[in-house]
N, C-alpha and C positions, 0 to 999 in steps of 0.2 A: 504494500500500500504506500503510495506517495503522499506527502504532506505539504501543507502550505508553508510559507516562510515565517509567519508570525504567530506567537501565542496570543490568544484573545480571551477575554473573560467569558466564562460559560454562559450560554444563552440556550435555554432548553427548547426554544422555538427553532433554533438553527442547528443545534448539535444533537446527534443521536447518541444518547447515553446508554440505552439498553443493550446495544451491540458491543459495548466496550468489554474486553476480557483480557486481563493481565495475568490470569491464572492465580490470583490471590483474592479470595472471596471478600475479605474485608475491604479491599480497595475497590473492587467491582461494585460492591454494595454502596460505598460512599458516593461514587460518581453517578450511579444509577438512581439513588433515592435520597441522598442527603445533601449533596453539594449545593443544589439550587435553593433548598430550604435554609441552609446555613448562610448563604449570601443574603437572602431576604431578611433573615434575623440579625444580620450584621455580625455574625460569628466569625466567618472567614470568607475569603474570595478564592474561587477556583479558576485557574487559567488553563485553557486547552489548546492543543495544537491540532487543528482540524485536518482531515484528509482533503485532498484536492478534488476528488470525484464524489458527487452526491450519491446517496443511496436511493433505492426505489421510492422511499417516502419523501425524497427531496432534501432531507437533512444531511449534514456532513458527518462522517464518522469521526470519532476522537482517536487520534494516534497516541497522544500522551497528555498527561495533565499533572498539575501540582496545585496545592492549596496552601495559602499563607494566612496566618493570624497573629495578633499580638500575644505575647507571652512574657513570662519572667522566670528566672531561676534564683534560687536562694544563693546568696554569696558564698555560704559555707560549702556548697556543692562543688565549687570550682577548686582547682588545685591551689594550694597555699600561695605559690609564687604569683598567681594571677589575683587571687582574692584579696591579698593584702594591699593591692593597688586600687581597689574599688570601694565605693561607699558601703556602709554597714546596713544596707537594706536590700530588698529584692532587686535584682539586676534585670532591666528590661531587655527582652530578646524578641526575635520574630521566629515563630514556629512553622516549619514545613510540616503541616498536618498530614498530608498525603502527597505521594509522588508515584506515578506509575506509567508504564508504557504498554500499549496493547500488544498482545502476543503476535499479531501479524506484522509488527514493526520491530520486533526484537532483533538484536544482533547487528544493528545499523548505527550504533552510537547515540541513539535517541535518549537513553537514560542520562548520559553525560550532558547532552544539549539541554534537556529539561532541567536538570539540577542547576546548571550554570544560569539559565534564564531565571529560575526561582531565586538563586543567590543574588543575582544582579538587581532584581526587583526589590528584594529585601534590603540590599545596600542603598538603593535609591530612597526607599522609605526611611531608613535609618539616617541617611544624610539630612533629611528634612526634620525628623522628630526625635532622633536619638535611638539607640538600641546597641547593646554591646556585642551581640552575637546572633547567629542563627542556630536554633536547636531543632532536633528531630528525635522522635521516639521510634526506634527501629521495630518494624513488625516481626522480623526474624533474623537469623544469622546471615542470610543472604544480603539483607538490607545493611546490617552492620558492616559487612565486608565491602559493600558498594561505597558507603560513606567514608570508610577508612581510606579508600583510594584518593579521596579528595581532602585529606588532612583533618577530617572531623575527629574530635577527641572524646573519649568516654567521660561522662559525668557521673551517672548513677543508674540503677534500675528503678523504673517507675511503672507500677502496675505490670510487672513482669517483662517490661520492654527496656532495652538499653536506650537511655537518653544520651545523645551525643551533641556536641556543639562545635562551631567554628567561629572564631572571632571575626568581626567586621574588617579588621586590618588585614587578615589573610584573604578575605573575599575581595577587597579592593585591589589586591595584587593579581587576581585572576583576569586574564585577558577576556574581552568580550563585552 
């Protein structure tokens, strides 16, 4: 499946959510049933990379997506060398709530492209309102391994998932 050049905010009138399948039920369920509701409630925003060719129903398939929302981490959860340089209250971050690539688009580098787009949007938001880092709660070991490739560091386990982070200063150094 070929995709367009730009990520856009999810629009359930334009984007076919039901056909998305990344082979991870939790992520499929999010894009299919929760992403639009979260946007309406102001909880998070989901950005999708549409396919180039419309489906039979006229909607565009979703090749990849990510969602972002404000978050915070406790100062004490950071490594001591970092924590001692920060204020003694919760540290603002931006959470990548979900990030996935449709199974029909895997193996083409789209996971990296999607992550960099998410990080660069988070950086742009942080440049305007502040935010120390981007955090992610990894769904499984595959996700942990993926984020480690991009210099995410472990924070702690939260609800059975590994929470990882990457400081904004590292994101600013990423080309793109």
